[in-house]
PQR file with spaces between the fields and no chain letter, atoms N, CA, C, O and H, PARSE charges and radii, in Angstrom:
ATOM       1  N    UNK     1       0.862   -1.330   -0.361 -0.4000 1.5000
ATOM       2  CA   UNK     1      -0.002    0.076   -0.094 -0.0000 2.0000
ATOM       3  C    UNK     1       1.130    1.323   -0.043  0.5500 1.7000
ATOM       4  O    UNK     1       2.256    1.376    0.453 -0.5500 1.4000
ATOM       5  N    UNK     2       0.402    2.199   -0.707 -0.4000 1.5000
ATOM       6  CA   UNK     2       1.359    3.410   -0.604 -0.0000 2.0000
ATOM       7  C    UNK     2       0.681    4.288   -0.082  0.5500 1.7000
ATOM       8  O    UNK     2      -0.499    4.557   -0.305 -0.5500 1.4000
ATOM       9  H    UNK     2      -0.513    2.155   -1.110  0.4000 1.0000
ATOM      10  N    UNK     3       1.736    4.997    0.970 -0.4000 1.5000
ATOM      11  CA   UNK     3       1.133    5.866    1.308 -0.0000 2.0000
ATOM      12  C    UNK     3       0.953    7.329    1.341  0.5500 1.7000
ATOM      13  O    UNK     3       1.782    7.705    2.169 -0.5500 1.4000
ATOM      14  H    UNK     3       2.695    4.779    1.150  0.4000 1.0000
ATOM      15  N    UNK     4       0.190    8.573    0.799 -0.4000 1.5000
ATOM      16  CA   UNK     4       0.313    9.343    0.091 -0.0000 2.0000
ATOM      17  C    UNK     4       1.413   10.378    0.769  0.5500 1.7000
ATOM      18  O    UNK     4       2.437   10.860    0.284 -0.5500 1.4000
ATOM      19  H    UNK     4      -0.484    8.267    0.126  0.4000 1.0000
ATOM      20  N    UNK     5       0.812   10.536    2.079 -0.4000 1.5000
ATOM      21  CA   UNK     5       2.024   11.753    2.833 -0.0000 2.0000
ATOM      22  C    UNK     5       3.410   11.585    2.860  0.5500 1.7000
ATOM      23  O    UNK     5       4.021   10.568    3.191 -0.5500 1.4000
ATOM      24  H    UNK     5      -0.020   10.145    2.473  0.4000 1.0000
ATOM      25  N    UNK     6       3.805   12.518    2.535 -0.4000 1.5000
ATOM      26  CA   UNK     6       5.533   12.463    2.729 -0.0000 2.0000
ATOM      27  C    UNK     6       5.907   12.191    4.123  0.5500 1.7000
ATOM      28  O    UNK     6       5.594   12.947    5.042 -0.5500 1.4000
ATOM      29  H    UNK     6       3.309   13.343    2.267  0.4000 1.0000
ATOM      30  N    UNK     7       6.543   11.167    4.266 -0.4000 1.5000
ATOM      31  CA   UNK     7       7.173   10.768    5.390 -0.0000 2.0000
ATOM      32  C    UNK     7       8.548   10.292    5.608  0.5500 1.7000
ATOM      33  O    UNK     7       9.164    9.853    4.637 -0.5500 1.4000
ATOM      34  H    UNK     7       6.797   10.553    3.519  0.4000 1.0000
ATOM      35  N    UNK     8       9.103   10.327    6.771 -0.4000 1.5000
ATOM      36  CA   UNK     8      10.509   10.322    6.861 -0.0000 2.0000
ATOM      37  C    UNK     8      10.744    9.921    8.259  0.5500 1.7000
ATOM      38  O    UNK     8       9.875   10.054    9.120 -0.5500 1.4000
ATOM      39  H    UNK     8       8.603   10.683    7.560  0.4000 1.0000
ATOM      40  N    UNK     9      12.203    9.309    8.549 -0.4000 1.5000
ATOM      41  CA   UNK     9      12.950    9.258    9.723 -0.0000 2.0000
ATOM      42  C    UNK     9      13.840    9.354   10.249  0.5500 1.7000
ATOM      43  O    UNK     9      14.696    8.639    9.728 -0.5500 1.4000
ATOM      44  H    UNK     9      12.909    9.201    7.850  0.4000 1.0000
ATOM      45  N    UNK    10      14.374   10.138   11.490 -0.4000 1.5000
ATOM      46  CA   UNK    10      15.442   10.739   11.529 -0.0000 2.0000
ATOM      47  C    UNK    10      16.309    9.801   12.102  0.5500 1.7000
ATOM      48  O    UNK    10      15.947    8.677   12.446 -0.5500 1.4000
ATOM      49  H    UNK    10      13.678   10.718   11.913  0.4000 1.0000
ATOM      50  N    UNK    11      17.506   10.261   12.217 -0.4000 1.5000
ATOM      51  CA   UNK    11      19.005    9.740   13.010 -0.0000 2.0000
ATOM      52  C    UNK    11      18.132    9.220   14.143  0.5500 1.7000
ATOM      53  O    UNK    11      18.234    7.996   14.219 -0.5500 1.4000
ATOM      54  H    UNK    11      17.801   11.174   11.937  0.4000 1.0000
ATOM      55  N    UNK    12      17.386    9.688   14.962 -0.4000 1.5000
ATOM      56  CA   UNK    12      17.427    9.677   16.433 -0.0000 2.0000
ATOM      57  C    UNK    12      15.945    8.302   16.499  0.5500 1.7000
ATOM      58  O    UNK    12      15.663    7.830   17.601 -0.5500 1.4000
ATOM      59  H    UNK    12      17.303   10.683   14.901  0.4000 1.0000
ATOM      60  N    UNK    13      15.348    7.941   15.524 -0.4000 1.5000
ATOM      61  CA   UNK    13      14.134    6.793   14.967 -0.0000 2.0000
ATOM      62  C    UNK    13      13.051    7.901   15.573  0.5500 1.7000
ATOM      63  O    UNK    13      12.093    7.430   16.186 -0.5500 1.4000
ATOM      64  H    UNK    13      15.577    8.324   14.629  0.4000 1.0000
ATOM      65  N    UNK    14      13.132    9.114   15.460 -0.4000 1.5000
ATOM      66  CA   UNK    14      11.824    9.682   15.588 -0.0000 2.0000
ATOM      67  C    UNK    14      11.134    9.451   13.549  0.5500 1.7000
ATOM      68  O    UNK    14      11.767    9.249   12.513 -0.5500 1.4000
ATOM      69  H    UNK    14      13.910    9.496   14.962  0.4000 1.0000
ATOM      70  N    UNK    15       9.784    9.603   13.791 -0.4000 1.5000
ATOM      71  CA   UNK    15       8.556    9.399   12.576 -0.0000 2.0000
ATOM      72  C    UNK    15       8.435   10.479   12.238  0.5500 1.7000
ATOM      73  O    UNK    15       8.161   11.020   13.309 -0.5500 1.4000
ATOM      74  H    UNK    15       9.270    9.768   14.632  0.4000 1.0000
ATOM      75  N    UNK    16       8.434   11.414   11.343 -0.4000 1.5000
ATOM      76  CA   UNK    16       7.354   12.812   10.754 -0.0000 2.0000
ATOM      77  C    UNK    16       7.305   12.435    9.514  0.5500 1.7000
ATOM      78  O    UNK    16       7.972   11.717    8.770 -0.5500 1.4000
ATOM      79  H    UNK    16       8.657   10.974   10.472  0.4000 1.0000
ATOM      80  N    UNK    17       6.008   13.325    9.431 -0.4000 1.5000
ATOM      81  CA   UNK    17       5.051   13.031    8.059 -0.0000 2.0000
ATOM      82  C    UNK    17       4.435   14.379    7.662  0.5500 1.7000
ATOM      83  O    UNK    17       3.850   15.042    8.518 -0.5500 1.4000
ATOM      84  H    UNK    17       5.466   13.909   10.035  0.4000 1.0000
ATOM      85  N    UNK    18       4.520   14.719    6.667 -0.4000 1.5000
ATOM      86  CA   UNK    18       3.540   16.248    6.775 -0.0000 2.0000
ATOM      87  C    UNK    18       2.215   15.659    6.621  0.5500 1.7000
ATOM      88  O    UNK    18       1.936   14.642    5.986 -0.5500 1.4000
ATOM      89  H    UNK    18       4.995   14.180    5.971  0.4000 1.0000
ATOM      90  N    UNK    19       1.435   16.417    7.277 -0.4000 1.5000
ATOM      91  CA   UNK    19       0.135   15.772    6.962 -0.0000 2.0000
ATOM      92  C    UNK    19      -0.934   17.424    6.948  0.5500 1.7000
ATOM      93  O    UNK    19      -1.417   17.875    7.987 -0.5500 1.4000
ATOM      94  H    UNK    19       1.662   17.243    7.793  0.4000 1.0000
ATOM      95  N    UNK    20      -1.116   18.095    5.570 -0.4000 1.5000
ATOM      96  CA   UNK    20      -1.821   19.004    4.875 -0.0000 2.0000
ATOM      97  C    UNK    20      -0.391   19.748    4.348  0.5500 1.7000
ATOM      98  O    UNK    20       0.275   19.181    3.482 -0.5500 1.4000
ATOM      99  H    UNK    20      -0.724   17.729    4.726  0.4000 1.0000
ATOM     100  N    UNK    21       0.039   21.025    4.906 -0.4000 1.5000
ATOM     101  CA   UNK    21       1.107   21.520    4.759 -0.0000 2.0000
ATOM     102  C    UNK    21       1.678   21.689    6.040  0.5500 1.7000
ATOM     103  O    UNK    21       2.364   22.704    6.161 -0.5500 1.4000
ATOM     104  H    UNK    21      -0.503   21.485    5.610  0.4000 1.0000
ATOM     105  N    UNK    22       1.575   20.991    6.977 -0.4000 1.5000
ATOM     106  CA   UNK    22       2.511   21.023    8.422 -0.0000 2.0000
ATOM     107  C    UNK    22       3.049   19.837    8.778  0.5500 1.7000
ATOM     108  O    UNK    22       2.672   18.699    8.498 -0.5500 1.4000
ATOM     109  H    UNK    22       1.018   20.167    6.879  0.4000 1.0000
ATOM     110  N    UNK    23       4.207   20.308    9.593 -0.4000 1.5000
ATOM     111  CA   UNK    23       5.288   19.031    9.601 -0.0000 2.0000
ATOM     112  C    UNK    23       5.014   18.527   10.941  0.5500 1.7000
ATOM     113  O    UNK    23       5.371   19.261   11.863 -0.5500 1.4000
ATOM     114  H    UNK    23       4.513   21.233    9.821  0.4000 1.0000
ATOM     115  N    UNK    24       4.382   17.288   11.270 -0.4000 1.5000
ATOM     116  CA   UNK    24       4.154   16.356   12.456 -0.0000 2.0000
ATOM     117  C    UNK    24       5.017   15.878   12.738  0.5500 1.7000
ATOM     118  O    UNK    24       5.990   15.710   12.003 -0.5500 1.4000
ATOM     119  H    UNK    24       4.092   16.692   10.521  0.4000 1.0000
ATOM     120  N    UNK    25       4.877   15.377   14.329 -0.4000 1.5000
ATOM     121  CA   UNK    25       5.830   14.265   14.478 -0.0000 2.0000
ATOM     122  C    UNK    25       5.044   12.952   14.596  0.5500 1.7000
ATOM     123  O    UNK    25       4.133   13.109   15.410 -0.5500 1.4000
ATOM     124  H    UNK    25       4.086   15.513   14.926  0.4000 1.0000
ATOM     125  N    UNK    26       5.061   11.978   14.189 -0.4000 1.5000
ATOM     126  CA   UNK    26       4.213   10.837   14.465 -0.0000 2.0000
ATOM     127  C    UNK    26       4.295    9.917   15.575  0.5500 1.7000
ATOM     128  O    UNK    26       3.409    9.152   15.959 -0.5500 1.4000
ATOM     129  H    UNK    26       5.800   11.851   13.528  0.4000 1.0000
ATOM     130  N    UNK    27       5.842   10.127   16.207 -0.4000 1.5000
ATOM     131  CA   UNK    27       6.304    9.277   16.865 -0.0000 2.0000
ATOM     132  C    UNK    27       7.541    8.191   16.730  0.5500 1.7000
ATOM     133  O    UNK    27       8.111    8.015   15.653 -0.5500 1.4000
ATOM     134  H    UNK    27       6.561   10.748   15.895  0.4000 1.0000
ATOM     135  N    UNK    28       7.883    7.506   17.896 -0.4000 1.5000
ATOM     136  CA   UNK    28       9.223    6.630   17.359 -0.0000 2.0000
ATOM     137  C    UNK    28       8.611    4.891   17.209  0.5500 1.7000
ATOM     138  O    UNK    28       8.192    4.499   16.119 -0.5500 1.4000
ATOM     139  H    UNK    28       7.419    7.649   18.771  0.4000 1.0000
ATOM     140  N    UNK    29       8.630    4.131   18.221 -0.4000 1.5000
ATOM     141  CA   UNK    29       8.390    2.891   18.193 -0.0000 2.0000
ATOM     142  C    UNK    29       6.918    2.680   18.004  0.5500 1.7000
ATOM     143  O    UNK    29       6.566    1.759   17.267 -0.5500 1.4000
ATOM     144  H    UNK    29       8.970    4.450   19.106  0.4000 1.0000
ATOM     145  N    UNK    30       5.941    3.500   18.642 -0.4000 1.5000
ATOM     146  CA   UNK    30       4.374    3.221   18.621 -0.0000 2.0000
ATOM     147  C    UNK    30       4.166    3.269   16.924  0.5500 1.7000
ATOM     148  O    UNK    30       3.207    2.681   16.422 -0.5500 1.4000
ATOM     149  H    UNK    30       6.227    4.248   19.240  0.4000 1.0000
ATOM     150  N    UNK    31       4.963    3.878   16.244 -0.4000 1.5000
ATOM     151  CA   UNK    31       4.337    3.982   14.874 -0.0000 2.0000
ATOM     152  C    UNK    31       4.511    2.223   14.148  0.5500 1.7000
ATOM     153  O    UNK    31       5.475    1.461   14.227 -0.5500 1.4000
ATOM     154  H    UNK    31       5.741    4.355   16.651  0.4000 1.0000
ATOM     155  N    UNK    32       3.297    2.048   13.531 -0.4000 1.5000
ATOM     156  CA   UNK    32       3.397    0.727   12.863 -0.0000 2.0000
ATOM     157  C    UNK    32       4.017    0.987   11.968  0.5500 1.7000
ATOM     158  O    UNK    32       3.968    2.081   11.407 -0.5500 1.4000
ATOM     159  H    UNK    32       2.515    2.667   13.468  0.4000 1.0000
ATOM     160  N    UNK    33       4.996   -0.293   11.513 -0.4000 1.5000
ATOM     161  CA   UNK    33       5.437   -0.379    9.821 -0.0000 2.0000
ATOM     162  C    UNK    33       5.812   -1.686    9.581  0.5500 1.7000
ATOM     163  O    UNK    33       6.452   -2.426   10.328 -0.5500 1.4000
ATOM     164  H    UNK    33       5.035   -1.182   11.969  0.4000 1.0000
ATOM     165  N    UNK    34       5.311   -1.942    8.354 -0.4000 1.5000
ATOM     166  CA   UNK    34       5.140   -0.948    7.433 -0.0000 2.0000
ATOM     167  C    UNK    34       3.808   -0.560    7.489  0.5500 1.7000
ATOM     168  O    UNK    34       3.155   -1.579    7.713 -0.5500 1.4000
ATOM     169  H    UNK    34       4.790   -1.341    7.748  0.4000 1.0000
ATOM     170  N    UNK    35       3.097    0.385    7.400 -0.4000 1.5000
ATOM     171  CA   UNK    35       2.145    0.947    7.428 -0.0000 2.0000
ATOM     172  C    UNK    35       0.524    0.291    6.781  0.5500 1.7000
ATOM     173  O    UNK    35       0.700   -0.312    5.722 -0.5500 1.4000
ATOM     174  H    UNK    35       3.628    1.213    7.218  0.4000 1.0000
ATOM     175  N    UNK    36      -0.394    0.311    7.071 -0.4000 1.5000
ATOM     176  CA   UNK    36      -1.728   -0.588    6.263 -0.0000 2.0000
ATOM     177  C    UNK    36      -3.027    0.150    6.348  0.5500 1.7000
ATOM     178  O    UNK    36      -3.285    0.728    7.405 -0.5500 1.4000
ATOM     179  H    UNK    36      -0.537    0.800    7.931  0.4000 1.0000
ATOM     180  N    UNK    37      -3.406    0.170    5.902 -0.4000 1.5000
ATOM     181  CA   UNK    37      -4.778    1.056    5.769 -0.0000 2.0000
ATOM     182  C    UNK    37      -5.483    0.423    7.145  0.5500 1.7000
ATOM     183  O    UNK    37      -5.576   -0.774    7.418 -0.5500 1.4000
ATOM     184  H    UNK    37      -3.196   -0.299    5.044  0.4000 1.0000
ATOM     185  N    UNK    38      -5.991    1.650    8.001 -0.4000 1.5000
ATOM     186  CA   UNK    38      -6.686    1.309    9.017 -0.0000 2.0000
ATOM     187  C    UNK    38      -5.983    0.932   10.228  0.5500 1.7000
ATOM     188  O    UNK    38      -6.395    0.379   11.247 -0.5500 1.4000
ATOM     189  H    UNK    38      -5.915    2.622    7.780  0.4000 1.0000
ATOM     190  N    UNK    39      -4.425    1.496    9.779 -0.4000 1.5000
ATOM     191  CA   UNK    39      -3.725    1.182   11.311 -0.0000 2.0000
ATOM     192  C    UNK    39      -3.871    2.393   12.024  0.5500 1.7000
ATOM     193  O    UNK    39      -4.209    3.449   11.489 -0.5500 1.4000
ATOM     194  H    UNK    39      -4.090    1.945    8.950  0.4000 1.0000
ATOM     195  N    UNK    40      -3.541    2.211   13.600 -0.4000 1.5000
ATOM     196  CA   UNK    40      -3.955    3.494   14.383 -0.0000 2.0000
ATOM     197  C    UNK    40      -2.773    3.293   15.292  0.5500 1.7000
ATOM     198  O    UNK    40      -2.146    2.254   15.497 -0.5500 1.4000
ATOM     199  H    UNK    40      -3.266    1.354   14.035  0.4000 1.0000
ATOM     200  N    UNK    41      -2.557    4.738   15.900 -0.4000 1.5000
ATOM     201  CA   UNK    41      -1.353    4.853   16.947 -0.0000 2.0000
ATOM     202  C    UNK    41      -1.595    6.161   17.766  0.5500 1.7000
ATOM     203  O    UNK    41      -2.224    7.158   17.408 -0.5500 1.4000
ATOM     204  H    UNK    41      -3.066    5.583   15.734  0.4000 1.0000
ATOM     205  N    UNK    42      -0.893    5.906   19.054 -0.4000 1.5000
ATOM     206  CA   UNK    42      -1.252    7.047   19.835 -0.0000 2.0000
ATOM     207  C    UNK    42       0.185    7.367   20.117  0.5500 1.7000
ATOM     208  O    UNK    42       0.775    6.453   20.695 -0.5500 1.4000
ATOM     209  H    UNK    42      -0.382    5.097   19.345  0.4000 1.0000
ATOM     210  N    UNK    43       0.974    8.554   19.826 -0.4000 1.5000
ATOM     211  CA   UNK    43       2.103    8.859   20.173 -0.0000 2.0000
ATOM     212  C    UNK    43       2.543    9.453   21.483  0.5500 1.7000
ATOM     213  O    UNK    43       1.650   10.050   22.084 -0.5500 1.4000
ATOM     214  H    UNK    43       0.494    9.296   19.357  0.4000 1.0000
ATOM     215  N    UNK    44       3.844    9.417   22.113 -0.4000 1.5000
ATOM     216  CA   UNK    44       4.381    9.632   23.572 -0.0000 2.0000
ATOM     217  C    UNK    44       3.434   11.226   23.963  0.5500 1.7000
ATOM     218  O    UNK    44       3.141   11.470   25.134 -0.5500 1.4000
ATOM     219  H    UNK    44       4.570    8.933   21.624  0.4000 1.0000
ATOM     220  N    UNK    45       3.128   11.985   23.064 -0.4000 1.5000
ATOM     221  CA   UNK    45       2.726   13.153   23.548 -0.0000 2.0000
ATOM     222  C    UNK    45       1.281   13.078   23.384  0.5500 1.7000
ATOM     223  O    UNK    45       0.605   14.093   23.550 -0.5500 1.4000
ATOM     224  H    UNK    45       3.366   11.787   22.113  0.4000 1.0000
ATOM     225  N    UNK    46       0.678   11.820   23.030 -0.4000 1.5000
ATOM     226  CA   UNK    46      -0.920   11.663   22.968 -0.0000 2.0000
ATOM     227  C    UNK    46      -1.381   12.622   21.747  0.5500 1.7000
ATOM     228  O    UNK    46      -2.181   13.525   21.993 -0.5500 1.4000
ATOM     229  H    UNK    46       1.227   10.995   22.894  0.4000 1.0000
ATOM     230  N    UNK    47      -0.923   12.454   20.528 -0.4000 1.5000
ATOM     231  CA   UNK    47      -1.412   12.654   19.229 -0.0000 2.0000
ATOM     232  C    UNK    47      -2.026   11.155   18.925  0.5500 1.7000
ATOM     233  O    UNK    47      -1.501   10.049   19.053 -0.5500 1.4000
ATOM     234  H    UNK    47      -0.272   11.721   20.328  0.4000 1.0000
ATOM     235  N    UNK    48      -3.423   11.565   18.445 -0.4000 1.5000
ATOM     236  CA   UNK    48      -3.895   10.193   18.014 -0.0000 2.0000
ATOM     237  C    UNK    48      -3.862   10.077   16.085  0.5500 1.7000
ATOM     238  O    UNK    48      -4.287   11.019   15.417 -0.5500 1.4000
ATOM     239  H    UNK    48      -3.849   12.463   18.341  0.4000 1.0000
ATOM     240  N    UNK    49      -3.431    9.098   15.578 -0.4000 1.5000
ATOM     241  CA   UNK    49      -2.927    9.175   14.239 -0.0000 2.0000
ATOM     242  C    UNK    49      -4.147    7.604   13.604  0.5500 1.7000
ATOM     243  O    UNK    49      -4.496    6.580   14.192 -0.5500 1.4000
ATOM     244  H    UNK    49      -3.085    8.332   16.121  0.4000 1.0000
ATOM     245  N    UNK    50      -4.455    8.134   12.202 -0.4000 1.5000
ATOM     246  CA   UNK    50      -4.575    6.318   11.914 -0.0000 2.0000
ATOM     247  C    UNK    50      -4.822    6.834   10.157  0.5500 1.7000
ATOM     248  O    UNK    50      -5.354    7.855    9.722 -0.5500 1.4000
ATOM     249  H    UNK    50      -4.172    8.966   11.725  0.4000 1.0000
ATOM     250  N    UNK    51      -4.276    5.820    9.523 -0.4000 1.5000
ATOM     251  CA   UNK    51      -4.311    5.574    8.171 -0.0000 2.0000
ATOM     252  C    UNK    51      -5.822    5.184    7.459  0.5500 1.7000
ATOM     253  O    UNK    51      -6.401    4.098    7.471 -0.5500 1.4000
ATOM     254  H    UNK    51      -3.844    4.990    9.876  0.4000 1.0000
ATOM     255  N    UNK    52      -6.248    6.502    6.823 -0.4000 1.5000
ATOM     256  CA   UNK    52      -7.687    6.386    6.045 -0.0000 2.0000
ATOM     257  C    UNK    52      -7.159    6.583    4.428  0.5500 1.7000
ATOM     258  O    UNK    52      -6.383    7.475    4.086 -0.5500 1.4000
ATOM     259  H    UNK    52      -5.778    7.385    6.813  0.4000 1.0000
ATOM     260  N    UNK    53      -7.689    5.659    3.599 -0.4000 1.5000
ATOM     261  CA   UNK    53      -7.829    6.057    1.973 -0.0000 2.0000
ATOM     262  C    UNK    53      -6.241    6.163    1.881  0.5500 1.7000
ATOM     263  O    UNK    53      -5.825    7.094    1.191 -0.5500 1.4000
ATOM     264  H    UNK    53      -8.319    4.934    3.877  0.4000 1.0000
ATOM     265  N    UNK    54      -5.298    5.332    2.487 -0.4000 1.5000
ATOM     266  CA   UNK    54      -3.841    5.945    2.256 -0.0000 2.0000
ATOM     267  C    UNK    54      -3.048    6.788    2.702  0.5500 1.7000
ATOM     268  O    UNK    54      -1.851    6.869    2.427 -0.5500 1.4000
ATOM     269  H    UNK    54      -5.636    4.576    3.048  0.4000 1.0000
ATOM     270  N    UNK    55      -3.701    7.512    3.460 -0.4000 1.5000
ATOM     271  CA   UNK    55      -3.217    8.641    4.319 -0.0000 2.0000
ATOM     272  C    UNK    55      -3.381    9.111    5.441  0.5500 1.7000
ATOM     273  O    UNK    55      -4.461    9.578    5.803 -0.5500 1.4000
ATOM     274  H    UNK    55      -4.674    7.447    3.683  0.4000 1.0000
ATOM     275  N    UNK    56      -2.335    9.063    6.175 -0.4000 1.5000
ATOM     276  CA   UNK    56      -2.012    9.552    7.540 -0.0000 2.0000
ATOM     277  C    UNK    56      -2.899   10.771    8.149  0.5500 1.7000
ATOM     278  O    UNK    56      -2.691   11.857    7.609 -0.5500 1.4000
ATOM     279  H    UNK    56      -1.457    8.684    5.881  0.4000 1.0000
ATOM     280  N    UNK    57      -3.834   10.745    9.169 -0.4000 1.5000
ATOM     281  CA   UNK    57      -4.467   11.616    9.653 -0.0000 2.0000
ATOM     282  C    UNK    57      -4.463   11.866   10.942  0.5500 1.7000
ATOM     283  O    UNK    57      -4.674   10.895   11.669 -0.5500 1.4000
ATOM     284  H    UNK    57      -4.003    9.862    9.607  0.4000 1.0000
ATOM     285  N    UNK    58      -4.278   12.928   11.455 -0.4000 1.5000
ATOM     286  CA   UNK    58      -4.250   13.099   12.977 -0.0000 2.0000
ATOM     287  C    UNK    58      -5.754   13.480   13.305  0.5500 1.7000
ATOM     288  O    UNK    58      -6.523   14.328   12.853 -0.5500 1.4000
ATOM     289  H    UNK    58      -4.106   13.717   10.865  0.4000 1.0000
ATOM     290  N    UNK    59      -5.864   12.367   14.411 -0.4000 1.5000
ATOM     291  CA   UNK    59      -7.485   12.388   14.911 -0.0000 2.0000
ATOM     292  C    UNK    59      -7.533   13.360   15.945  0.5500 1.7000
ATOM     293  O    UNK    59      -8.650   13.846   16.120 -0.5500 1.4000
ATOM     294  H    UNK    59      -5.239   11.678   14.777  0.4000 1.0000
ATOM     295  N    UNK    60      -6.543   13.807   16.738 -0.4000 1.5000
ATOM     296  CA   UNK    60      -6.687   14.998   17.706 -0.0000 2.0000
ATOM     297  C    UNK    60      -5.880   14.226   19.107  0.5500 1.7000
ATOM     298  O    UNK    60      -5.374   13.105   19.061 -0.5500 1.4000
ATOM     299  H    UNK    60      -5.635   13.412   16.595  0.4000 1.0000
ATOM     300  N    UNK    61      -5.901   14.921   20.048 -0.4000 1.5000
ATOM     301  CA   UNK    61      -5.130   14.638   20.837 -0.0000 2.0000
ATOM     302  C    UNK    61      -6.076   14.047   22.170  0.5500 1.7000
ATOM     303  O    UNK    61      -7.159   14.438   22.606 -0.5500 1.4000
ATOM     304  H    UNK    61      -6.312   15.832   20.085  0.4000 1.0000
ATOM     305  N    UNK    62      -5.348   13.152   22.519 -0.4000 1.5000
ATOM     306  CA   UNK    62      -6.126   12.358   23.734 -0.0000 2.0000
ATOM     307  C    UNK    62      -4.631   12.155   25.041  0.5500 1.7000
ATOM     308  O    UNK    62      -3.562   12.762   25.094 -0.5500 1.4000
ATOM     309  H    UNK    62      -4.469   12.834   22.164  0.4000 1.0000
ATOM     310  N    UNK    63      -5.154   11.133   25.868 -0.4000 1.5000
ATOM     311  CA   UNK    63      -4.214   11.337   27.145 -0.0000 2.0000
ATOM     312  C    UNK    63      -2.706   10.402   26.742  0.5500 1.7000
ATOM     313  O    UNK    63      -2.843    9.224   26.410 -0.5500 1.4000
ATOM     314  H    UNK    63      -6.023   10.640   25.825  0.4000 1.0000
ATOM     315  N    UNK    64      -1.807   10.799   26.780 -0.4000 1.5000
ATOM     316  CA   UNK    64      -0.739    9.616   26.089 -0.0000 2.0000
ATOM     317  C    UNK    64      -0.780    8.447   27.301  0.5500 1.7000
ATOM     318  O    UNK    64      -0.965    8.417   28.518 -0.5500 1.4000
ATOM     319  H    UNK    64      -1.696   11.755   27.049  0.4000 1.0000
ATOM     320  N    UNK    65      -0.487    7.493   26.198 -0.4000 1.5000
ATOM     321  CA   UNK    65      -0.457    6.248   27.115 -0.0000 2.0000
ATOM     322  C    UNK    65       0.576    6.002   28.530  0.5500 1.7000
ATOM     323  O    UNK    65       1.588    6.701   28.573 -0.5500 1.4000
ATOM     324  H    UNK    65      -0.336    7.517   25.210  0.4000 1.0000
ATOM     325  N    UNK    66       0.402    5.321   29.322 -0.4000 1.5000
ATOM     326  CA   UNK    66       1.205    5.123   30.183 -0.0000 2.0000
ATOM     327  C    UNK    66       2.431    4.482   30.157  0.5500 1.7000
ATOM     328  O    UNK    66       2.471    3.416   29.543 -0.5500 1.4000
ATOM     329  H    UNK    66      -0.420    4.752   29.286  0.4000 1.0000
ATOM     330  N    UNK    67       3.495    4.911   30.713 -0.4000 1.5000
ATOM     331  CA   UNK    67       4.750    4.047   30.136 -0.0000 2.0000
ATOM     332  C    UNK    67       5.093    3.221   31.620  0.5500 1.7000
ATOM     333  O    UNK    67       4.993    3.718   32.742 -0.5500 1.4000
ATOM     334  H    UNK    67       3.463    5.777   31.212  0.4000 1.0000
ATOM     335  N    UNK    68       5.551    1.734   31.267 -0.4000 1.5000
ATOM     336  CA   UNK    68       6.094    1.245   32.293 -0.0000 2.0000
ATOM     337  C    UNK    68       7.559    0.924   32.106  0.5500 1.7000
ATOM     338  O    UNK    68       8.130    0.787   31.024 -0.5500 1.4000
ATOM     339  H    UNK    68       5.632    1.330   30.356  0.4000 1.0000
ATOM     340  N    UNK    69       7.935    0.853   32.964 -0.4000 1.5000
ATOM     341  CA   UNK    69       9.331    0.725   33.107 -0.0000 2.0000
ATOM     342  C    UNK    69      10.059   -1.000   33.679  0.5500 1.7000
ATOM     343  O    UNK    69      11.274   -1.143   33.813 -0.5500 1.4000
ATOM     344  H    UNK    69       7.472    0.965   33.843  0.4000 1.0000
């Protein structure tokens, strides 16, 4: 499946993408790879994303997931 958004990973393993004309941090390990239709995740900041019609969509902000060490 081809993702319509331009996305990239930095040397620190952070995923970014352009959603519209805005650069958005997608997350790190929580980003599913490879992305497929219907995939959804919440990054450490609490931003919620889903892949809809081949495009990454920012759904909004929710409570960040609890991290256990």
